[in-house]
C-alpha positions in Angstrom: 16.7 -138.5 80.6 16.3 -137.0 77.2 17.2 -140.3 75.5 14.1 -141.9 77.0 11.9 -139.7 74.7 13.5 -140.9 71.5 11.5 -143.7 69.9 13.4 -146.8 68.7 13.5 -146.9 64.9 13.1 -143.2 64.5 16.7 -141.8 64.4 17.5 -138.2 63.6 15.2 -135.3 63.4 12.0 -135.7 65.4 10.0 -133.4 63.1 7.3 -134.1 60.6 8.2 -137.2 58.4 7.6 -135.3 55.1 9.8 -132.4 56.4 12.3 -131.0 54.0 12.9 -133.9 51.5 11.7 -132.1 48.4 13.4 -128.9 47.3 10.8 -126.4 46.3 9.1 -123.2 47.4 9.5 -122.1 51.1 6.9 -123.4 53.5 3.7 -121.5 53.8 3.3 -119.1 56.8 0.2 -118.9 58.9 -2.8 -117.1 57.2 -3.5 -113.5 58.3 -6.0 -111.0 56.8 -3.2 -108.5 55.9 -1.7 -110.9 53.4 -1.9 -109.9 49.7 -3.9 -111.9 47.2 -0.6 -112.7 45.4 0.7 -114.5 48.6 0.4 -118.2 48.2 -1.4 -118.4 51.6 -4.3 -116.6 50.0 -4.7 -118.9 47.0 -7.6 -121.3 47.0 -7.0 -125.0 47.5 -8.4 -127.6 45.2 -8.3 -131.3 46.0 -8.9 -133.9 43.3 -11.8 -135.4 45.4 -13.8 -132.2 44.7 -14.3 -133.3 41.1 -14.0 -137.1 41.4 -17.1 -138.8 40.0 -16.5 -141.9 42.2 -16.8 -139.9 45.5 -20.0 -139.1 47.2 -20.8 -135.6 48.5 -20.0 -136.9 52.0 -16.6 -138.1 50.8 -15.8 -134.6 49.5 -17.3 -134.2 46.0 -18.4 -130.6 45.4 -20.1 -130.8 42.0 -22.9 -132.8 40.5 -21.7 -136.2 39.1 -22.4 -135.2 35.4 -19.9 -132.4 35.8 -17.2 -134.6 37.4 -14.4 -136.8 36.2 -13.3 -140.4 37.1 -10.2 -140.2 39.4 -8.7 -136.9 38.4 -5.0 -136.5 39.3 -3.3 -133.4 40.7 -1.1 -133.3 37.6 -4.2 -133.2 35.3 -5.7 -130.4 37.3 -2.4 -128.5 37.2 -2.1 -129.0 33.4 -5.6 -127.6 32.8 -5.1 -124.6 35.1 -1.7 -123.8 33.6 -3.4 -123.8 30.1 -5.5 -120.9 31.5 -2.3 -119.1 32.5 -3.2 -119.2 36.1 -0.6 -119.3 38.9 -0.6 -122.9 40.2 1.2 -124.7 43.0 1.0 -128.5 43.6 1.5 -129.6 47.2 2.0 -133.2 48.4 -0.9 -132.9 50.9 -3.7 -135.4 51.6 -7.4 -134.5 51.6 -8.6 -135.1 55.2 -11.6 -137.1 54.0 -9.5 -139.4 51.8 -9.4 -142.9 53.3 -6.6 -144.3 51.2 -3.1 -143.4 52.4 -1.5 -144.2 49.0 0.7 -141.7 47.2 -1.6 -141.6 44.1 -4.4 -140.2 46.4 -2.2 -137.3 47.6 -2.0 -133.9 46.1 -3.5 -130.5 46.6 -3.5 -127.7 44.1 -3.3 -124.0 45.1 -4.6 -121.5 42.6 -4.4 -117.7 42.6 -7.8 -116.3 41.9 -7.3 -112.5 42.5 -4.8 -109.8 41.9 -3.5 -107.8 44.9 -6.1 -105.1 44.4 -8.9 -107.8 44.7 -9.9 -107.9 41.1 -10.2 -111.4 39.5 -7.0 -112.7 37.8 -9.2 -114.2 35.1 -12.7 -112.7 34.9 -14.1 -115.9 33.4 -12.9 -118.0 36.3 -13.3 -115.7 39.3 -14.6 -118.3 41.8 -13.5 -121.7 43.0 -16.8 -123.2 41.6 -16.2 -121.8 38.1 -12.7 -123.4 38.1 -14.1 -126.7 39.3 -16.7 -126.7 36.5 -14.0 -125.9 34.0 -11.8 -128.7 35.3 -14.8 -131.1 34.9 -15.2 -130.2 31.3 -11.5 -130.0 30.3 -9.9 -133.0 32.0 -11.7 -135.6 29.8 -10.4 -133.8 26.8 -6.8 -134.1 27.8 -4.6 -136.1 25.4 -3.6 -138.4 28.3 -7.2 -139.2 28.9 -8.1 -139.8 25.3 -5.3 -142.3 24.7 -6.1 -144.1 27.9 -9.8 -144.7 27.1 -9.5 -147.4 24.3 -6.6 -149.2 26.1 -8.5 -151.0 28.8 -10.8 -152.6 26.2 -7.8 -153.9 24.2 -6.1 -155.1 27.4 -9.1 -157.0 28.6 -9.6 -158.8 25.2 -5.9 -159.7 25.0 -5.8 -160.9 28.6 -8.8 -163.2 28.0 -7.2 -164.6 24.9 -3.9 -165.1 26.7 -5.8 -166.8 29.6 -7.2 -169.5 27.4 -3.7 -170.5 26.1 -2.1 -170.8 29.5 -2.0 -174.2 31.2 -2.5 -174.2 34.9 -1.6 -176.8 37.6 -5.3 -177.3 38.3 -6.8 -177.6 41.8 -4.5 -178.3 44.6 -5.7 -180.9 47.1 
């Protein structure tokens, strides 16, 4: 009878598909108020959608558009926060309001804001909003962003030049 519950095409462990493929920190335990601020469960979550200029407020943007960035990646957010010497953890989680199921759209960043005694780890960035505003300012200044900006202009001009030289088959009938 137990074999009737196994779905065809799903051999092996019936658990969560993303289970234990990636080696890394141990899984998070359920949140409880007696956890310390240094426990990863107490760190705040930041999704790239919070500072994505292309998202509406309804789609999860948390800041005004002038303070946001075009398509921030979890890696860019991690780099900026590590430059502040903050404790950062990147998780392969998807934002619930994100419609796209692609791997590029996944990623959640956990950041420790407070010490165990409740004092801010970094007085200048004591709240989630202050961190989001800082990310909106710093991500456009990253070297990876500055080298990417002129590239699309060159690529589009070379692709149009290459387009004129190519000979096509014409219209099929």
